Structures are given as structure tokens and as C-alpha cells.
N, C-alpha and C positions, 0 to 999 in steps of 0.2 A: 674846193669846190662842189662837189659831187655833197661833200656833206652838210654845205650853206646848204645845198637845197633841198633834201634829205630837211634839214630842222624848218626852211621855206613849207615843207608841201607840210609836212606836220603841226604850222603854229595856223595853215592857211585854216585847214580840217580842225585843228583844235574851235579855231573862229566857227568855221559855220559851222560846228556843232553847234558851239552856242548862242548864240544870232537862233537857230533853230527851237534851244528849249525859250529864249528867247520870247518868241515870238508865239511858242506854246506859253508860258506864263502869261503873254500879254491878249489872250488871245478869248483867256478865260476870263478873266479879269473881266474884257468888257460883257464875255459873256452873262455875270455875278452880275456887275454893273445892268445892263440892262434886267438877268433875275427885280433884281428888288426895285428898281429901276416902276418895273410893272406888278409891283408887288405897292407901294408908293396909293398906282396907279389904283388897282383896287382895293385900298383901304381910303382912301379919298373918293373915290364913286362911297362908298359905304354911308362914313361920315357922316356925306354932305345930302344924300334919301333920310338919314338920321333924321337931320339937322330940318331939313323938307316934308318932312315925316311929322314929327314936334311941331310948325309954327303953324303945321296950317292946323293940325290936332287944337293946339290950346285960340286960336286961331277961330273954331270950326265949331269947338267951348260955348268965347267969351260972346261968340251972336247969337246963342240962339237961352 
């Protein structure tokens, strides 16, 4: 009986450690996803601005 309880406690401790490791990995990946989303938003803003500038210049050139 004591051996079984000891094994159960070790199993629980191992599972808690594994759960903590998985939570850490999840948080790291979530942070990476947020970083990538932020990078893509900046890239989209840059491209949108460049397109609008290009279109604006083309319109001004053709009317002058």
C-alpha cells in the first residue's frame, strides 16, 4: 500500500511537471504568434502606405 501511494505521488508530481512544461511551451508559442501578427500588421501598413503614395503620385502626374 505504501509503495502504491509513493508511486501515485511520483506519478502526480511527474504529471504536474509535464503540465507546467507544456504551459510554458504554449505561452512561448502564443508570444511568438503575437510577435508575428504584430510584424505582419506593420508590414501591411507599410505596403498600404506605399501603394497609396504610388497611386497618389500617378494621379497627380496624369492630371498635370
